[in-house]
N, C-alpha and C positions, 0 to 999 in steps of 0.2 A: 349595244341595244338596251340592255337591262338598266345600264347607269345612265343612258340620255333620258329614258322615260324618268327615272328617278330625278335627275336634275331638273326636268320640265316640272314636276310636282313641286320641289322648292323654289324655283325662279318665278313660278307662277303663283306662288303663296297658297298653294292647295292643301298644305298641311294643316293649316289653322282651320280649314273646314272639315278636316276629319281625314283626307285622302293620305293614308300614311303607311299601308302595306304596299309592297312591290313583290309580286308573284311570279316566280319563273315556272311556267307550266311544263306540259308534259315530255317525258322522254329526254331530259338534261343529262342522262348518264349514256347516251348513244353518240358515238364518234360520227356516225353517218346515218341520222334518223330518216333521210329521205330515200335512202336505198331500199329495193326489195318490196315497193308497193307504198312508199310514202310513211307519214308518221304512223299509221296504224297498220304496220305490216302484219299480215296475217299468220305467217309462218314462224314468227318467234325467233328468227336467225338474225342478230345483229350484233355489232362490235360493242359491246358492253364494256363500262368500265367498273370494275369492282374491287373492293379492298380484300385483304385476306381473309375475312369473314363473311365473306359473300354478300356485301352491303353495297350498293350501289354508289359511285361516285361521279362528279361531274367529269364531262369530257373535257381533257385538257385542250384540245383543238378548238372546242367552242368558248370554252370558259378559262383561258389562259392564266388568269388570276388563281386558279385553285393550286397551281404548281408553285412550291415554295421549296428552293435547294432541292430541286428534283423530286419532292415529296407531294403527293395530291393531297392537299387539306381542305378539300371539299369547298363549300362556299362560305369558309370563314372570312376572307377577305372581303368579299361581296358585302357580307352581313356586317362586318366592322366599318365599311364605307357607308352602308345606308345608316346605320345607328348613329354615326357621327354626324350625319345629315338630318337626324330627328326622323328617321323612317325606321319601318320593320321589313324583315324579308320573310316571303312565304316561298313554298315549294310545292309541287305536285308530285305526288306518288300513287302506284297502283297498289291494291292490296295483295297480300301474299310474298312470295319468297321466290327469287330469280330462278328461272329455269336452268340457268347455268351452273347452279350448286350440285346437279344431279350427277354422279359420277366423277365428281371434282375433287380437288384437294383443299378446297375451303375449309374453314373449320367455323364451328357455332360459337360464338364469343359467350363465355360463362360456362361452357360445357363442350371444351375443345375436343373431346373424343367421342362425342355423340355421332351417331350416323345422321347424315341428312334425311333419311328416311323417316325418322322419329319426328321431323319438324314439317315435311310437306305431305300431302294426301294425294297421291296419283301423280302420274307423270304428263297429264294432259292439263293444259290451262283451262279453268272453268269460265274465263271470260271470252266472251264471243266475237269481241272485235279487236283485242291486243293479246296477243299470246305469250308476253314476256315472263309471265309469273305463274306460279302453282298455288294451289290452295294450301294454306298455312293450317296445321292440325290444331284443334283446341286441347292442347296440354302443356306441361311445363315447358317443353321445347319450343313449341311455337311461340309461347310467352317470352322466352329467353331472345329468340329473334326479334321479336317485335321491339321487346326492350333495348335490344343493341343497336337497332336502327334509329329509334327514338334518342337513345344515348349520343349517337352520333351528330344527329341534327341539333341536339342541344349544345353540344360541343362546339358547333358551326356557329350557333346564336341564331337558329330558326325561331321566328314567332307565329309562324302561320302554317298549318300543312293541310292540304287538300288530298283527301284519301278517295280513289275512283273507283269505279265497278264495285262499289259497297252499299248503295242504299237502294237499288232495285233490281234483285229483292234485297231486302235489309238484312245483310248478314250480322245478326245481334250478337253472337258470341265472339265473331271478330272484331265488331266495334268495341265490344266490353274489353278485349285484350287489347286493343290500340290504346283506349281511355286509361287502362291501368299502365300500360307502356308509357305514355305522356306524364302521368302523375308521378311515376316513380324517377323521373328526371328531375322534378322540382323546379321546373322552369315553365312560366305560363306560356301555353302554346295553344292559339286556337285551333279546334278541329272542326273541319268542314267535309261532310260526307257528299258523295255524287256519284252516279247523277240521280235525276228524279225519273219518274214520278215515285216520291216516298210514301207509301200507303198510310192513310190516317190511323188504322189500328196500331202503328209503331210511334205514335206522338210521344208516349210517355218513355219509350226507350231513347229517342232523340233527346228529349229534354234531360234525361238523366246523364247522357254520355257524350253528347257533341254539342258545339256551340252554333253551328248552322247545319242545314241539310237542305237538299234541292228540293224544292216544290214538284218540278217536271223535268224533261228533258231538255238538252240544249236549246238555247233561244237565239233565233237569228233575227235579221232585220227584215222581217215581213209583219203586217199588220195582225195576221192570223196568229202567230206566236204569241204577240203581246196581248191580244184579245182574250186568248186561252188562260193567261195568267190570273184575270178577275175571278173565275170560278175557284181556283187554287187558293188564292189570297184569302176569299171569303171564307173557305174551310179551315184554313190554318190560323185564321185571325183568333179563335177562341184558345188556342195553346201558346198565344204569345207570352214570354216572360223576357225581363232583361237578362242578357246573356245567353240567351237561346233564341235562334230568328229562322224561321223558314226562309230559304234561300230563292228569289225568282231568277237567279242566274245572272251573269254578265251583262252589263249595258252595251249592246252593239251600236256605239257611236261612232261618229267620226270616219276615220280610215280603218277598216277591218279586213278581215280574210286574208291577212298576209301569211305566207309560207316562207320560214327562215330556212332555205335549204341548202344541200350541199352545192358548193361552186359549180357551176356549168349545169346544173340540173335542170333538164328541160321544162319542167312543170313548176319551176319557182315563179311565185305567184307575189307579185307588189301590192296585191289586194285592191280594194274598192271603197269608195265611199258609200256609206250606209245608205240603205234604201228606204228608211222611215223618213217620212215627211216630217217637217218642223212640228207640226201639231200633234203628229204620232209620238215623236220624241217628248214633248211637253206631256203626254198623255201617260206615257210610260216612266217617267222621272216621277211622276206626280203619285202614281199607284205604288211603285218601290218605296217612294218616301212614307205613304201613309200605313202601309204594311210594315213598315221598319226591317223591309229586306235588306241584308248588306249590299253595299253599293259598291260594284266593281267595274272598271272600265275596261272593255275588251277589246280596244284598238291600240293603234300607235298614237300615243300622245302628241308626239312632237309635230304632228300634222293637222292638230286641230286647228279649226276656224275659231273666230270671234263667238259665233252662236254658240258652238259645242261648248267652248270655254266658259260661257256663261251660264250654261247648265250645271256645271260643276260647282260654280262659286257663290251661289245664291245662298247667302247666310239664312234669310229667313226660311228657306226651304230645309235647310240643315237643322236649323232648330226644330221645326216640326218633326223631321225624320227620327232626331234624337229624344225628343220629349214629348211627343204628341202621346195622347192616352186614349183608349177605348177604340181602337180602329174597328170599323164594323162595316158590312155592306149595308147600304140604306134602302137602295131599289135596284132591281135588274129589268130594264125594259124588255129584254128578251123573252121574259115571261109571259109579256102581253103580244108576242109575235112581232115585235119590232126589231 
Protein backbone atom coordinates (compact mmCIF):
# COMPACT_ATOMS: atom_id res chain seq x y z
CA UNK A 1 0.00 0.00 0.00
CA UNK A 2 2.89 2.35 0.73
CA UNK A 3 4.56 1.55 -2.56
CA UNK A 4 1.38 1.74 -4.65
CA UNK A 5 0.91 5.31 -3.47
CA UNK A 6 4.56 6.02 -4.23
CA UNK A 7 4.16 4.64 -7.75
CA UNK A 8 1.06 6.82 -8.19
CA UNK A 9 3.16 9.91 -7.39
CA UNK A 10 5.71 8.97 -10.02
CA UNK A 11 3.33 7.73 -12.71
CA UNK A 12 1.17 10.85 -12.49
CA UNK A 13 4.18 13.17 -12.59
CA UNK A 14 3.41 14.64 -9.17
CA UNK A 15 7.05 14.77 -8.09
CA UNK A 16 7.77 17.74 -10.35
CA UNK A 17 5.05 19.67 -8.51
CA UNK A 18 6.75 19.02 -5.16
CA UNK A 19 4.94 15.92 -3.90
CA UNK A 20 8.03 13.99 -2.84
CA UNK A 21 7.56 12.67 0.72
CA UNK A 22 5.83 9.34 1.38
CA UNK A 23 5.03 9.12 5.10
CA UNK A 24 4.20 5.90 6.97
CA UNK A 25 1.79 6.84 9.74
CA UNK A 26 1.15 5.67 13.27
CA UNK A 27 2.09 2.35 14.91
CA UNK A 28 4.11 0.65 12.20
CA UNK A 29 5.84 -1.29 14.99
CA UNK A 30 2.73 -3.26 16.04
CA UNK A 31 2.07 -6.70 14.55
CA UNK A 32 -1.63 -6.37 15.32
CA UNK A 33 -2.50 -2.67 15.65
CA UNK A 34 -6.24 -3.26 15.42
CA UNK A 35 -6.47 -5.59 18.43
CA UNK A 36 -7.48 -4.41 21.89
CA UNK A 37 -9.43 -1.32 20.88
CA UNK A 38 -8.13 -0.24 17.50
CA UNK A 39 -5.10 1.83 16.55
CA UNK A 40 -5.42 3.98 19.67
CA UNK A 41 -5.44 1.13 22.16
CA UNK A 42 -5.74 2.67 25.61
CA UNK A 43 -4.16 -0.10 27.69
CA UNK A 44 -0.78 -0.03 25.96
CA UNK A 45 -0.61 -3.82 25.59
CA UNK A 46 0.46 -4.71 22.09
CA UNK A 47 2.64 -7.10 20.18
CA UNK A 48 5.44 -4.60 19.63
CA UNK A 49 8.60 -5.25 17.63
CA UNK A 50 11.81 -3.86 19.16
CA UNK A 51 15.53 -4.40 18.71
CA UNK A 52 18.00 -5.22 21.49
CA UNK A 53 18.27 -1.52 22.35
CA UNK A 54 14.55 -1.01 22.96
CA UNK A 55 13.99 0.76 19.65
CA UNK A 56 10.86 0.12 17.63
CA UNK A 57 11.21 -1.84 14.38
CA UNK A 58 8.63 -2.27 11.61
CA UNK A 59 6.29 -5.23 11.99
CA UNK A 60 7.56 -7.88 9.55
CA UNK A 61 4.03 -9.25 9.15
CA UNK A 62 2.95 -5.87 7.78
CA UNK A 63 6.24 -4.75 6.19
CA UNK A 64 7.88 -7.96 4.95
CA UNK A 65 10.61 -6.02 3.15
CA UNK A 66 12.04 -5.21 6.59
CA UNK A 67 13.37 -8.77 6.88
CA UNK A 68 16.69 -9.49 5.17
CA UNK A 69 18.26 -12.93 5.77
CA UNK A 70 16.21 -13.29 8.94
CA UNK A 71 17.25 -9.90 10.35
CA UNK A 72 14.92 -6.93 10.72
CA UNK A 73 16.59 -4.09 8.79
CA UNK A 74 13.78 -1.62 9.38
CA UNK A 75 12.53 0.60 6.58
CA UNK A 76 15.84 0.61 4.68
CA UNK A 77 14.46 -1.38 1.73
CA UNK A 78 11.47 0.93 1.40
CA UNK A 79 13.68 4.00 1.77
CA UNK A 80 16.06 2.74 -0.90
CA UNK A 81 13.17 2.03 -3.26
CA UNK A 82 11.66 5.47 -2.70
CA UNK A 83 15.00 7.21 -3.15
CA UNK A 84 15.52 5.35 -6.43
CA UNK A 85 12.12 6.69 -7.53
CA UNK A 86 13.12 10.27 -6.69
CA UNK A 87 11.02 10.27 -3.51
CA UNK A 88 11.73 10.57 0.22
CA UNK A 89 10.61 8.53 3.23
CA UNK A 90 8.85 9.85 6.30
CA UNK A 91 7.71 8.04 9.46
CA UNK A 92 5.47 8.81 12.42
CA UNK A 93 6.68 8.26 15.99
CA UNK A 94 5.33 8.91 19.46
CA UNK A 95 7.53 10.90 21.81
CA UNK A 96 9.11 8.97 24.64
CA UNK A 97 10.52 5.51 25.29
CA UNK A 98 8.56 2.24 24.84
CA UNK A 99 6.82 1.02 27.99
CA UNK A 100 8.18 -2.43 27.09
CA UNK A 101 11.65 -1.51 28.41
CA UNK A 102 10.41 -1.55 32.02
CA UNK A 103 11.86 -4.62 33.74
CA UNK A 104 13.30 -5.87 30.46
CA UNK A 105 16.69 -7.04 29.23
CA UNK A 106 16.92 -4.35 26.56
CA UNK A 107 20.08 -2.23 26.65
CA UNK A 108 20.50 1.50 26.23
CA UNK A 109 22.72 2.00 23.21
CA UNK A 110 25.81 3.99 24.17
CA UNK A 111 25.42 3.18 27.86
CA UNK A 112 24.60 -0.52 27.95
CA UNK A 113 24.94 -0.89 31.74
CA UNK A 114 22.59 1.98 32.52
CA UNK A 115 19.29 1.21 34.25
CA UNK A 116 16.23 2.17 32.18
CA UNK A 117 14.88 3.95 35.26
CA UNK A 118 17.49 6.60 34.47
CA UNK A 119 15.87 7.07 31.05
CA UNK A 120 12.14 7.16 31.73
CA UNK A 121 10.15 9.17 34.25
CA UNK A 122 7.41 7.12 35.93
CA UNK A 123 5.70 3.99 34.63
CA UNK A 124 2.47 5.62 33.46
CA UNK A 125 2.22 7.09 29.99
CA UNK A 126 1.65 10.87 30.01
CA UNK A 127 -0.22 10.57 26.69
CA UNK A 128 -3.99 10.65 27.17
CA UNK A 129 -4.89 8.81 23.96
CA UNK A 130 -2.13 6.24 23.35
CA UNK A 131 -0.27 4.36 26.09
CA UNK A 132 2.69 2.90 24.20
CA UNK A 133 5.42 5.18 25.59
CA UNK A 134 6.74 6.66 28.81
CA UNK A 135 8.11 10.15 29.40
CA UNK A 136 11.83 10.52 28.69
CA UNK A 137 13.91 12.25 31.35
CA UNK A 138 15.72 15.41 30.36
CA UNK A 139 19.17 14.08 31.17
CA UNK A 140 22.17 12.50 29.44
CA UNK A 141 20.47 9.08 29.34
CA UNK A 142 17.25 10.42 27.85
CA UNK A 143 19.40 12.17 25.25
CA UNK A 144 21.26 8.93 24.54
CA UNK A 145 17.97 7.17 23.86
CA UNK A 146 16.81 9.85 21.44
CA UNK A 147 20.24 9.83 19.79
CA UNK A 148 19.99 6.07 19.36
CA UNK A 149 16.61 6.09 17.62
CA UNK A 150 17.55 8.98 15.34
CA UNK A 151 20.78 7.18 14.45
CA UNK A 152 18.67 4.15 13.53
CA UNK A 153 16.31 6.19 11.37
CA UNK A 154 19.24 7.85 9.65
CA UNK A 155 20.69 4.41 8.90
CA UNK A 156 17.39 3.44 7.28
CA UNK A 157 17.45 6.58 5.16
CA UNK A 158 14.52 8.42 6.75
CA UNK A 159 14.04 11.99 5.50
CA UNK A 160 11.04 13.16 7.57
CA UNK A 161 9.89 12.45 11.13
CA UNK A 162 6.52 13.40 12.58
CA UNK A 163 6.68 13.35 16.38
CA UNK A 164 3.26 13.03 17.98
CA UNK A 165 1.88 14.07 21.39
CA UNK A 166 4.52 16.78 21.73
CA UNK A 167 2.99 20.12 20.67
CA UNK A 168 -0.11 20.33 22.86
CA UNK A 169 1.19 21.21 25.34
CA UNK A 170 4.59 21.98 23.86
CA UNK A 171 7.24 19.84 25.56
CA UNK A 172 10.08 22.30 25.03
CA UNK A 173 12.87 20.29 26.68
CA UNK A 174 11.96 17.13 24.81
CA UNK A 175 11.75 18.98 21.50
CA UNK A 176 15.26 20.35 22.07
CA UNK A 177 16.49 16.84 22.82
CA UNK A 178 14.96 15.54 19.60
CA UNK A 179 16.43 18.45 17.64
CA UNK A 180 19.87 17.67 19.08
CA UNK A 181 19.43 13.97 18.33
CA UNK A 182 18.59 14.69 14.69
CA UNK A 183 21.46 17.14 14.30
CA UNK A 184 24.04 14.70 15.64
CA UNK A 185 23.15 12.22 12.86
CA UNK A 186 24.34 14.78 10.27
CA UNK A 187 21.46 13.70 8.03
CA UNK A 188 18.95 16.32 6.82
CA UNK A 189 15.67 15.18 8.38
CA UNK A 190 12.52 17.30 8.47
CA UNK A 191 11.06 17.56 12.00
CA UNK A 192 7.28 17.86 12.28
CA UNK A 193 5.54 18.46 15.64
CA UNK A 194 1.99 17.27 16.32
CA UNK A 195 -0.79 17.72 17.22
CA UNK A 196 -1.95 21.31 17.64
CA UNK A 197 -3.17 23.63 18.78
CA UNK A 198 0.37 24.97 19.26
CA UNK A 199 0.25 28.05 21.47
CA UNK A 200 1.53 31.28 19.92
CA UNK A 201 3.84 31.95 22.90
CA UNK A 202 5.99 29.06 21.66
CA UNK A 203 6.55 30.52 18.20
CA UNK A 204 10.25 31.17 18.75
CA UNK A 205 10.72 27.70 20.23
CA UNK A 206 9.16 26.22 17.10
CA UNK A 207 11.20 28.41 14.77
CA UNK A 208 14.43 27.43 16.53
CA UNK A 209 13.83 23.69 16.72
CA UNK A 210 11.24 22.42 14.22
CA UNK A 211 10.54 22.62 10.52
CA UNK A 212 6.77 22.41 10.93
CA UNK A 213 4.25 22.38 13.77
CA UNK A 214 0.52 21.94 13.84
CA UNK A 215 -1.72 24.99 14.08
CA UNK A 216 -4.66 23.00 15.40
CA UNK A 217 -6.04 19.55 16.15
CA UNK A 218 -6.75 16.89 13.51
CA UNK A 219 -8.54 18.33 10.51
CA UNK A 220 -11.37 16.34 8.93
CA UNK A 221 -13.57 16.73 5.88
CA UNK A 222 -16.18 19.17 7.14
CA UNK A 223 -16.45 22.88 6.55
CA UNK A 224 -16.32 23.84 10.23
CA UNK A 225 -12.82 22.36 10.49
CA UNK A 226 -11.60 24.17 7.39
CA UNK A 227 -13.25 27.43 8.43
CA UNK A 228 -11.45 27.33 11.78
CA UNK A 229 -8.07 27.35 10.03
CA UNK A 230 -8.51 30.93 8.78
CA UNK A 231 -8.07 32.47 12.23
CA UNK A 232 -5.06 30.25 13.01
CA UNK A 233 -3.41 31.02 9.66
CA UNK A 234 -3.84 34.72 10.36
CA UNK A 235 -2.15 34.47 13.76
CA UNK A 236 0.76 32.36 12.48
CA UNK A 237 1.37 34.43 9.34
CA UNK A 238 3.56 36.88 11.26
CA UNK A 239 5.98 34.09 12.19
CA UNK A 240 6.52 32.66 8.72
CA UNK A 241 10.05 32.15 7.45
CA UNK A 242 11.54 29.84 4.86
CA UNK A 243 12.25 26.44 6.35
CA UNK A 244 9.77 26.85 9.23
CA UNK A 245 6.08 26.35 8.59
CA UNK A 246 2.92 26.40 10.67
CA UNK A 247 1.03 23.30 9.55
CA UNK A 248 -2.70 23.38 8.74
CA UNK A 249 -2.71 19.53 8.82
CA UNK A 250 -3.27 16.95 6.12
CA UNK A 251 -5.62 17.54 3.22
CA UNK A 252 -8.70 15.27 3.60
CA UNK A 253 -9.18 14.78 -0.13
CA UNK A 254 -10.33 11.83 -2.22
CA UNK A 255 -10.79 8.46 -0.51
CA UNK A 256 -10.13 8.93 3.22
CA UNK A 257 -10.77 7.40 6.65
CA UNK A 258 -9.42 4.01 5.65
CA UNK A 259 -8.42 1.51 8.31
CA UNK A 260 -5.85 -1.08 7.33
CA UNK A 261 -6.63 -3.65 9.98
CA UNK A 262 -5.85 -7.27 10.77
CA UNK A 263 -7.31 -9.79 8.39
CA UNK A 264 -10.91 -10.51 9.32
CA UNK A 265 -11.15 -7.58 11.76
CA UNK A 266 -14.86 -6.76 11.95
CA UNK A 267 -14.36 -2.99 12.01
CA UNK A 268 -12.01 -2.80 9.02
CA UNK A 269 -13.09 0.26 7.04
CA UNK A 270 -12.47 0.81 3.37
CA UNK A 271 -13.12 4.47 3.95
CA UNK A 272 -15.32 7.03 2.28
CA UNK A 273 -15.08 9.81 -0.24
CA UNK A 274 -14.37 13.26 1.22
CA UNK A 275 -17.45 15.15 2.40
CA UNK A 276 -16.05 18.51 1.29
CA UNK A 277 -17.75 20.03 -1.74
CA UNK A 278 -15.64 21.02 -4.73
CA UNK A 279 -15.84 24.69 -3.76
CA UNK A 280 -14.82 23.85 -0.21
CA UNK A 281 -11.86 21.87 -1.57
CA UNK A 282 -10.84 24.85 -3.74
CA UNK A 283 -11.03 27.11 -0.69
CA UNK A 284 -9.02 24.75 1.48
CA UNK A 285 -6.28 24.32 -1.12
CA UNK A 286 -6.12 28.09 -1.68
CA UNK A 287 -5.76 28.87 2.03
CA UNK A 288 -3.09 26.19 2.54
CA UNK A 289 -1.20 27.60 -0.44
CA UNK A 290 -1.39 31.26 0.57
CA UNK A 291 -0.11 30.62 4.09
CA UNK A 292 2.63 28.22 2.94
CA UNK A 293 1.31 25.28 4.91
CA UNK A 294 3.08 22.01 4.14
CA UNK A 295 0.87 20.07 1.71
CA UNK A 296 0.13 16.49 2.72
CA UNK A 297 -2.46 14.36 0.99
CA UNK A 298 -4.29 12.31 3.60
CA UNK A 299 -6.07 9.73 1.45
CA UNK A 300 -5.53 6.70 -0.77
CA UNK A 301 -4.09 8.33 -3.88
CA UNK A 302 -4.77 5.41 -6.21
CA UNK A 303 -8.51 6.12 -5.78
CA UNK A 304 -8.23 9.73 -6.99
CA UNK A 305 -10.60 11.03 -9.63
CA UNK A 306 -9.62 13.63 -12.22
CA UNK A 307 -10.85 16.55 -10.12
CA UNK A 308 -8.79 15.50 -7.09
CA UNK A 309 -5.72 15.01 -9.24
CA UNK A 310 -6.24 18.46 -10.79
CA UNK A 311 -6.03 20.04 -7.32
CA UNK A 312 -2.57 18.53 -6.88
CA UNK A 313 -1.04 19.38 -10.26
CA UNK A 314 -1.84 23.06 -10.81
CA UNK A 315 1.63 24.50 -11.37
CA UNK A 316 0.54 28.15 -10.97
CA UNK A 317 -0.81 27.17 -7.57
CA UNK A 318 2.45 25.50 -6.60
CA UNK A 319 4.48 28.55 -7.65
CA UNK A 320 2.30 30.69 -5.39
CA UNK A 321 2.67 28.17 -2.57
CA UNK A 322 6.47 28.10 -2.91
CA UNK A 323 7.29 31.70 -3.74
CA UNK A 324 4.42 33.90 -2.55
CA UNK A 325 5.40 36.64 -0.11
CA UNK A 326 3.72 38.76 2.58
CA UNK A 327 0.80 36.40 3.16
CA UNK A 328 -1.64 38.13 5.49
CA UNK A 329 -5.33 38.48 6.21
CA UNK A 330 -6.98 41.38 4.39
CA UNK A 331 -10.50 41.25 5.79
CA UNK A 332 -12.65 39.04 8.00
CA UNK A 333 -16.34 39.51 7.21
CA UNK A 334 -17.30 37.69 10.40
CA UNK A 335 -16.20 40.78 12.34
CA UNK A 336 -19.25 42.49 10.84
CA UNK A 337 -21.59 39.71 11.85
CA UNK A 338 -21.70 38.03 8.43
